[in-house]
C-alpha positions as CSV (number, residue, x, y, z in Angstrom):
1,M,138.0,152.5,27.2
2,T,141.0,153.4,29.3
3,V,142.4,150.2,30.6
4,L,146.2,150.1,30.8
5,V,148.7,147.3,31.1
6,D,152.4,147.6,31.6
7,A,155.2,145.2,30.5
8,A,155.3,141.7,32.1
9,V,158.7,142.1,33.7
10,W,158.1,141.0,37.3
11,K,159.1,137.4,38.0
12,W,157.0,135.3,40.4
13,Q,156.3,131.6,40.6
14,G,158.1,130.9,37.3
15,A,156.1,133.4,35.3
16,R,156.4,137.1,34.3
17,W,153.7,139.4,35.5
18,A,152.3,142.9,34.6
19,H,149.7,145.2,36.1
20,L,146.3,145.9,34.7
21,V,144.6,149.2,35.7
22,S,142.0,151.7,34.5
23,D,142.5,155.4,34.6
24,E,138.7,155.8,34.3
25,S,137.1,153.7,37.1
26,F,137.3,150.6,39.1
27,D,134.0,149.4,37.6
28,E,135.7,149.5,34.1
29,L,138.7,147.7,35.5
30,H,136.7,144.9,37.1
31,E,134.6,144.4,33.9
32,F,137.7,144.2,31.8
33,A,139.5,141.8,34.2
34,Q,136.4,139.6,34.1
35,R,136.6,139.4,30.3
36,I,140.1,138.1,30.5
37,G,139.2,135.6,33.2
38,K,140.7,137.2,36.3
39,R,139.3,136.3,39.7
40,R,137.7,139.1,41.6
41,L,139.6,137.9,44.6
42,G,142.7,138.9,42.6
43,F,142.0,142.6,42.8
44,Q,145.0,144.3,44.5
45,G,143.3,147.5,45.7
46,D,144.0,149.5,42.5
47,H,145.2,146.9,40.0
48,Y,145.2,143.2,38.9
49,D,148.4,141.3,38.5
50,V,148.3,139.6,35.1
51,E,150.6,136.9,33.7
52,E,152.2,137.6,30.3
53,V,149.7,135.5,28.4
54,D,146.8,137.5,30.0
55,R,148.7,140.7,29.2
56,H,148.6,139.7,25.5
57,R,144.9,138.9,25.7
58,A,144.3,142.3,27.4
59,V,146.1,144.2,24.6
60,A,144.2,142.2,21.9
61,L,140.9,143.2,23.6
62,G,141.9,146.9,23.6
63,A,144.0,147.6,26.7
64,E,146.7,150.3,26.0
65,A,150.2,149.0,26.6
66,V,152.2,151.6,28.5
67,D,155.4,151.6,30.6
68,S,155.1,151.4,34.4
69,R,155.8,155.1,35.1
70,E,153.0,156.1,32.7
71,L,150.6,153.6,34.3
72,V,151.2,154.9,37.8
73,R,151.1,158.6,36.6
74,R,147.7,158.1,34.9
75,I,146.0,156.2,37.8
76,R,147.4,158.8,40.2
77,E,146.0,161.7,38.1
78,A,142.7,159.9,38.0
79,G,142.6,159.5,41.8
80,L,142.6,155.8,41.5
81,R,146.0,155.0,43.1
82,R,145.3,153.1,46.3
83,R,148.6,151.9,47.8
84,G,148.2,149.7,50.8
85,D,144.4,149.2,50.1
86,K,144.9,145.6,49.1
87,P,142.1,143.3,50.4
88,S,143.3,140.8,53.1
89,W,141.7,137.5,52.0
90,Q,142.3,134.5,54.2
91,R,141.8,131.0,52.8
92,V,139.7,129.1,55.2
93,A,139.2,125.9,53.2
94,Y,140.5,124.3,50.0
95,A,139.8,121.2,47.9
96,P,141.6,120.1,44.7
97,S,139.6,119.0,41.7
98,G,137.7,115.7,42.4
99,R,137.4,116.4,46.1
100,T,134.5,118.0,48.0
101,L,135.0,121.2,49.9
102,D,134.1,120.4,53.6
103,L,132.0,123.4,54.4
104,G,129.2,122.3,56.8
105,S,130.7,123.0,60.2
106,R,133.0,125.8,58.9
107,L,130.1,127.8,57.5
108,V,128.2,127.6,60.8
109,A,131.0,129.7,62.4
110,F,130.2,132.6,60.1
111,G,126.6,133.1,61.3
112,D,124.0,134.4,58.8
113,S,126.5,134.8,56.0
114,G,127.7,131.3,56.4
115,M,124.1,130.0,56.5
116,R,123.3,131.8,53.2
117,L,126.3,130.1,51.6
118,R,125.3,126.8,53.2
119,A,121.9,127.1,51.4
120,M,123.9,127.0,48.1
121,L,125.4,123.6,48.9
122,P,123.1,121.6,46.5
123,F,124.3,123.8,43.6
124,V,127.8,123.8,45.0
125,R,128.1,120.0,45.2
126,S,127.6,119.6,41.5
127,L,130.4,122.2,40.7
128,D,132.6,121.2,43.6
129,Q,133.5,117.7,42.3
130,A,134.6,119.1,38.9
131,S,136.7,122.0,40.2
132,R,139.3,123.3,42.6
133,S,137.4,125.1,45.2
134,G,138.0,127.3,48.2
135,L,136.4,129.3,50.9
136,Y,137.8,132.8,51.6
137,V,137.0,135.5,54.1
138,D,138.0,139.1,54.7
139,D,136.4,141.8,56.9
140,Q,133.5,142.4,54.5
141,Y,132.8,139.1,52.6
142,L,132.7,135.4,52.8
143,V,133.5,133.9,49.3
144,M,133.2,130.5,47.7
145,L,135.6,130.1,44.7
146,F,135.4,127.5,42.0
147,D,138.0,127.0,39.2
148,W,137.1,124.5,36.5
149,V,137.4,123.7,32.8
150,G,134.0,123.4,31.1
151,P,130.8,125.3,30.3
152,E,129.6,128.3,32.2
153,A,127.9,127.6,35.5
154,V,124.4,128.9,36.4
155,V,125.0,132.2,38.1
156,E,121.6,133.6,39.3
157,L,121.5,132.4,42.9
158,E,119.2,133.7,45.6
159,G,120.9,134.9,48.8
160,I,124.2,135.8,47.2
161,D,125.3,139.4,47.3
162,R,127.6,139.3,44.3
163,V,128.4,136.7,41.7
164,W,131.6,136.9,39.7
165,A,131.7,134.6,36.7
166,G,134.9,135.0,34.7
167,E,135.3,134.2,31.1
168,P,137.7,131.4,30.3
169,R,141.4,132.2,30.9
170,A,144.2,131.3,28.5
171,D,144.5,127.9,30.1
172,G,140.8,127.2,29.5
173,E,139.8,127.5,33.2
174,R,137.1,129.8,34.4
175,S,136.2,131.0,37.9
176,L,133.0,131.4,39.7
177,E,133.0,133.4,43.0
178,L,130.0,133.7,45.2
179,F,130.2,136.7,47.6
180,V,128.1,137.0,50.8
181,R,128.4,140.2,52.9
182,R,129.4,139.4,56.5
């Protein structure tokens, strides 16, 4: 494993943040990020931003702690440095825990991809009430996101192109993201 993490020195929203990368492959990075509970929507083009508590979890799970210069040097040498390649997710809808995400009319506007997500509404309704939920879009995907505290959700869903089910984060929450190609 060649997952790297630098020091959590960047301050944002009252927390300290670090960068999680792989100098081997993006597949390795995504798999590792999923193990520490990161959302797939949080991928920044060549890294994940991780809070200090997640940095400690990453090191405990085998990530190599390096300084920032070493981190950048190694991903550059591996051909995995992608400055400016950050996905441009737009949040289309949001509902806090205990509220239902109003998706019916919004999903119609996304054509076939919206209709495939709309077919998931019976499954989504059960999860929607117990979670924070959101609908996100970029030029490639339409994504439903759920964050909740509790047992793992069923993740084998027909009509979904990619399912991202994260392990619980340090705060006990886990994420489920349903991706449908646009």
